[in-house]
C-alpha positions as CSV (number, residue, x, y, z in Angstrom):
1,M,-32.7,-59.7,-21.6
2,R,-30.8,-58.6,-24.5
3,L,-29.3,-58.6,-28.2
4,R,-25.4,-58.3,-27.4
5,T,-23.1,-57.0,-30.9
6,L,-20.3,-56.2,-28.2
7,T,-17.2,-59.3,-28.2
8,L,-16.0,-59.6,-24.8
9,A,-12.5,-58.4,-23.7
10,A,-10.4,-61.3,-22.8
11,A,-11.2,-61.1,-18.6
12,S,-7.3,-60.7,-16.9
13,G,-5.8,-59.6,-14.0
14,A,-9.2,-56.9,-13.5
15,A,-11.1,-60.6,-12.6
16,L,-8.7,-61.3,-10.0
17,L,-9.3,-58.3,-8.0
18,A,-13.0,-59.5,-8.1
19,A,-12.1,-62.6,-6.2
20,G,-13.1,-63.6,-2.5
21,L,-13.1,-60.6,-0.4
22,L,-16.5,-60.7,1.3
23,P,-19.5,-63.4,3.2
24,A,-20.4,-65.8,1.0
25,H,-24.1,-64.6,2.2
26,A,-25.4,-61.7,0.5
27,S,-27.3,-59.2,2.7
28,A,-29.5,-57.2,1.0
29,T,-26.6,-54.5,-0.5
30,V,-23.4,-57.2,-0.9
31,S,-22.8,-59.2,-3.1
32,P,-21.7,-62.9,-2.3
33,R,-18.1,-64.3,-2.9
34,S,-16.9,-67.4,-1.9
35,A,-14.5,-69.7,-3.2
36,Q,-16.7,-72.7,-2.5
37,E,-20.7,-72.6,-2.2
38,G,-21.7,-75.8,-0.1
39,T,-20.0,-79.4,0.2
40,V,-19.9,-80.9,-3.4
41,S,-16.6,-79.5,-5.3
42,A,-16.9,-78.0,-8.7
43,A,-14.4,-80.8,-9.4
44,D,-17.4,-83.7,-8.5
45,L,-20.0,-82.0,-10.5
46,L,-17.5,-81.4,-13.5
47,A,-16.3,-85.1,-13.2
48,K,-20.4,-85.8,-14.2
49,V,-20.6,-83.3,-17.3
50,T,-18.1,-84.4,-19.6
51,S,-19.8,-85.7,-22.3
52,C,-23.1,-84.4,-24.2
53,S,-26.5,-86.0,-24.7
54,Q,-27.7,-83.5,-26.8
55,I,-31.7,-82.3,-26.4
56,S,-31.6,-79.3,-28.2
57,N,-32.6,-78.9,-31.4
58,G,-29.4,-76.9,-32.8
59,K,-26.8,-75.0,-31.2
60,Y,-26.8,-72.1,-29.3
61,R,-24.2,-69.2,-30.4
62,T,-21.9,-67.3,-26.9
63,D,-22.6,-63.9,-29.3
64,E,-23.9,-62.1,-32.0
65,E,-20.8,-63.0,-34.0
66,T,-19.9,-66.2,-33.3
67,S,-21.1,-69.8,-35.0
68,A,-23.0,-71.5,-33.0
69,T,-21.6,-74.2,-31.2
70,V,-23.3,-75.1,-27.9
71,P,-25.5,-77.6,-27.1
72,V,-27.6,-78.3,-24.5
73,C,-27.2,-81.0,-22.7
74,G,-29.2,-83.8,-20.4
75,K,-28.5,-85.9,-17.6
76,N,-30.0,-87.6,-14.6
77,G,-31.4,-84.9,-12.9
78,A,-30.8,-82.0,-14.7
79,V,-29.2,-80.0,-18.1
80,F,-26.2,-78.1,-18.6
81,W,-24.1,-75.9,-21.0
82,K,-20.9,-74.9,-20.9
83,A,-20.2,-71.6,-22.8
84,D,-18.7,-68.0,-21.5
85,M,-21.2,-65.5,-19.5
86,D,-22.0,-62.1,-20.7
87,I,-23.1,-60.1,-17.4
88,D,-26.2,-59.4,-16.9
89,C,-27.9,-56.4,-15.1
90,D,-31.4,-55.9,-15.7
91,G,-33.5,-55.4,-13.2
92,Q,-34.3,-53.1,-10.0
93,R,-31.5,-50.2,-10.6
94,T,-28.7,-50.4,-8.3
95,T,-24.8,-48.4,-7.7
96,N,-23.4,-50.8,-10.5
97,C,-26.5,-52.0,-12.7
98,N,-29.0,-49.1,-14.4
99,E,-28.4,-47.0,-17.4
100,D,-25.4,-45.6,-17.3
101,R,-23.5,-48.0,-16.4
102,D,-24.7,-50.5,-18.6
103,P,-26.0,-49.6,-22.8
104,W,-28.0,-52.7,-22.2
105,Y,-29.9,-52.1,-19.1
106,Q,-33.4,-53.1,-18.7
107,N,-34.9,-51.9,-15.8
108,D,-37.2,-55.1,-15.4
109,T,-36.3,-59.3,-15.2
110,A,-38.4,-62.5,-16.8
111,F,-39.2,-63.5,-13.3
112,H,-39.7,-60.9,-10.2
113,Q,-39.5,-61.5,-6.0
114,S,-41.5,-62.8,-3.7
115,D,-43.1,-59.1,-3.7
116,G,-43.3,-58.6,-7.2
117,K,-40.4,-56.0,-8.5
118,P,-37.6,-57.5,-10.6
119,L,-34.9,-59.9,-9.4
120,K,-31.0,-57.5,-8.8
121,A,-28.3,-58.4,-10.5
122,E,-26.2,-56.1,-8.4
123,T,-27.0,-58.3,-5.5
124,L,-28.7,-61.7,-6.1
125,P,-26.8,-64.5,-8.0
126,Y,-28.7,-65.5,-11.3
127,V,-28.4,-66.8,-15.0
128,V,-30.2,-66.0,-17.8
129,V,-32.1,-68.8,-19.9
130,P,-32.4,-68.6,-23.6
131,S,-36.2,-67.5,-24.8
132,S,-37.8,-70.7,-25.6
133,S,-37.9,-71.3,-29.3
134,S,-37.3,-73.8,-32.2
135,I,-33.7,-74.4,-31.0
136,W,-35.3,-75.1,-27.3
137,N,-37.9,-75.2,-24.9
138,Y,-36.8,-74.5,-21.1
139,S,-39.4,-75.2,-19.2
140,G,-40.3,-78.5,-21.3
141,A,-37.0,-79.5,-20.1
142,G,-38.4,-78.9,-16.1
143,I,-36.7,-75.6,-15.5
144,Q,-38.5,-72.7,-14.3
145,G,-38.0,-69.4,-12.6
146,G,-37.0,-69.3,-9.7
147,G,-35.1,-73.3,-10.6
148,V,-31.6,-73.9,-8.9
149,V,-28.0,-73.3,-10.9
150,A,-24.7,-74.3,-10.0
151,V,-22.3,-73.0,-11.9
152,V,-18.7,-73.8,-12.1
153,Y,-15.8,-72.0,-12.9
154,N,-12.0,-71.6,-12.6
155,N,-12.3,-74.6,-9.8
156,K,-15.3,-72.1,-7.9
157,V,-19.0,-73.5,-7.5
158,E,-21.9,-70.6,-6.7
159,Y,-25.5,-71.4,-6.6
160,A,-27.8,-69.5,-8.6
161,V,-31.3,-69.3,-9.7
162,V,-32.5,-69.1,-12.9
163,G,-33.6,-65.5,-12.9
164,D,-33.6,-63.8,-16.5
165,T,-34.3,-64.9,-20.3
166,G,-32.4,-63.6,-23.2
167,P,-32.3,-63.5,-27.0
168,T,-33.6,-67.0,-28.2
169,Q,-30.2,-68.0,-30.4
170,I,-27.8,-67.6,-27.9
171,I,-26.3,-68.7,-24.5
172,G,-24.0,-67.9,-21.8
173,E,-24.8,-65.3,-19.1
174,A,-25.5,-64.9,-15.5
175,S,-25.7,-62.0,-13.4
176,Y,-23.4,-59.6,-12.6
177,A,-23.9,-61.0,-8.3
178,T,-23.1,-64.3,-9.4
179,A,-20.0,-63.1,-11.9
180,N,-19.2,-61.4,-8.9
181,A,-18.6,-64.3,-6.7
182,L,-16.8,-66.3,-9.1
183,G,-14.2,-63.8,-9.7
184,I,-15.2,-62.2,-13.1
185,D,-15.5,-59.0,-14.2
186,P,-18.7,-58.3,-13.4
187,D,-18.5,-54.9,-15.4
188,P,-21.7,-55.0,-18.0
189,E,-20.2,-53.1,-20.9
190,T,-16.5,-55.0,-20.7
191,G,-16.7,-58.0,-18.2
192,G,-17.7,-61.6,-18.3
193,A,-15.5,-64.7,-19.3
194,D,-14.7,-65.8,-22.8
195,S,-14.9,-69.4,-22.1
196,G,-15.3,-72.0,-19.6
197,V,-17.9,-71.3,-17.7
198,T,-20.4,-74.4,-16.6
199,Y,-24.4,-74.5,-15.8
200,I,-26.0,-76.8,-14.3
201,L,-29.6,-76.6,-13.6
202,F,-31.6,-78.8,-11.3
203,K,-34.7,-79.7,-13.3
204,N,-38.1,-79.6,-11.6
205,S,-36.4,-76.6,-8.2
206,K,-37.3,-74.2,-7.2
207,V,-36.0,-71.3,-4.8
208,S,-38.5,-69.5,-2.1
209,P,-38.4,-66.8,-2.2
210,I,-36.4,-66.5,-5.6
211,E,-34.5,-63.9,-3.9
212,S,-32.8,-65.9,-0.7
213,H,-29.4,-66.8,-2.1
214,S,-29.3,-68.6,1.3
215,A,-32.0,-70.7,0.3
216,A,-30.4,-71.3,-2.9
217,V,-27.2,-72.5,-1.8
218,T,-29.5,-74.8,0.7
219,L,-31.3,-76.1,-2.0
220,G,-28.6,-76.3,-4.0
221,D,-26.4,-78.2,-2.9
222,Q,-29.0,-80.3,-1.4
223,L,-29.3,-81.6,-5.4
224,A,-25.9,-81.3,-6.7
225,K,-25.5,-84.1,-4.0
226,Q,-28.8,-86.2,-5.3
227,F,-27.1,-85.3,-9.2
228,I,-23.6,-86.7,-8.1
229,A,-25.3,-89.4,-6.9
230,A,-27.6,-90.5,-9.9
231,N,-25.6,-89.8,-12.5
């Protein structure tokens, strides 16, 4: 939930250092890192999103300074977009997500854990959707807090949940943990990826509890298989 004016630095060698060093499933304090979650490959998912049937009324910018070039596209059972990745570090304060590390830090997220607390960006893979506007209303498209998202980058698949909302005209943002798992520099101020990230959001899905990454992977794998079969 932020308005960024930062143009991301190119993700270079630092991004490579973040790649797969820890187990795939997160504990309360460790971010998931995995080259492949579930059984559906990045290539199989990307093969189904090569063309766009635009469902948004307009297009989104990826940053404050860029022009609006990113549509929201519709598929059977899902919506998707292809964009960059800005790093969301909002929610509960942790070692790497706090006001000292993140100039845009906010101590809340749009959707909350089962205990009512904000999400933990550092440990929970989640995706930010644009707040509802005349461009697109995510809830009208069957997308809700806790919905499952397959995030594809550099031939890797990471399952995440819809965890926060962002500016009405900007798209392409995910949590520290999402970036970390995909080998993207998760630094909230200087990290991220300039392009090449595909977000596939499965309609009418919901992980319960929202903070369970293992539940997101299990449901995500099931929905990814259905998505492949239906498109």
